Every structure is written in C-alpha cells, then in structure tokens.
N, C-alpha and C positions, 0 to 999 in steps of 0.2 A: 504494500500500500504506500509506504513511504517512498519507494523507488519511483512509482508513477507520479506522485506529487512533485518529486524533485525534477522529473523529466518535464512536466508542465511548467514548473518554475523556471527551468533553464530556457525553455522556449519563450517564455515571457520576457526574460532578460534579453535574449537575442532580438526579439521583436521590438522592445523598447529602445535598445541600442541602435537598431537599424533606422527606426523612425527619428530618433534624436539626431544622429549624425547625418542622416539624409536631409533633415530640415536645416541643420547648420551649413552643410555644404551648398545646398540650394540658395540659402540667403547670402553666403559669401560670393557665390558666382553671379547671383543676380544683382548684387549691390557691391561693385568693386571699390566704391569710395569708403566702405567700412574699414577695410584693411588694405590700403593701396600698396601694391608691390610685394605683398607677403605671400609669395607662391609656395614656400615650404609648408606653411600652415594649411593652405588649401589642399596641398598634396597629402598631408597627414590626415585631414578630414576625409578626403576621398578614399584613402587606404583603409581607414577605420570603418567607413561606411561599407566598403566592399567586403571587408572581413566579417562584419556583423551580418550583412545580407547573405553572403555565401554560406556562413555557418548556419544561419536559420534555414536556408534552402537545403543544406546537407542533412540537417536534423529532420526536417519534414520529409525528405525523400526516404530517409532510413525508416521513419515511422510508418510511412504509407506503403512502401514496397519491400522493406527489409533488405536483404542482400541478394536481390535477384541478379542473375548473370547479365541480363541485358543492360542494366543500369550500372554495372561495375565500372565501365569505362567513364561514364558521366561522373561517378563518384570520385574517380581519380583526378579528373579535370577540375572538379570543384575543390578537392583538397589541395591541389597545386595552386589554384587561384587564391584560396584562403591563406596558404602559406606565403604567397607573394604579398598579400594585403597586410599580414602580420609583420612580415620582414620589412616592408616599406614603412610601417608605422613605428617600428622600434628604432631607437637612436643608435644602436650598435650594429 
C-alpha cells in the first residue's frame, strides 16, 4: 500500500516540476527584458524542464505498458535524453 502511494507521490512531484519549470522557461523566453543576456540561466531552465518532463513520461510509460519489448527502444531514448537534461543542469 505504501509503495503505491509513494509511486503516486513521485508522479506528483515530476508533474509539479514539469509545470513549474515549463512556466519559468516560457516566461523567460517570452519576456527577454526580464533577464537580458542571461543565456546560461535559460539553458538551465530548459534542461531542468526537459529532465522533469522526460522523467514523468518515462514513469507513465512504465506504469501503463510495463517492460514491453516494443517500447524498450523508446525507453532507452528517453533515458538518454533524461541523462542529457540532468548533465546539462549540473554544474560539474
């Protein structure tokens, strides 16, 4: 029972992170006068948005389809894209 609640709580965290960072990225791209010339911050927001969104998609695909062989290649691509987003967001 606790495992299922943790799974839904994890999905809620990824959903909230996706919407939060998507909103911030959209506002920074729509209003360039807010932070003029600060492209590293915009890149960081884009990387975090992509990581949260791809993690949410990966979790949902796993919940809906499990480990089906037809979606195994798509899971690898999503994992690689998630890794790129996390690597782009980290300072080291």
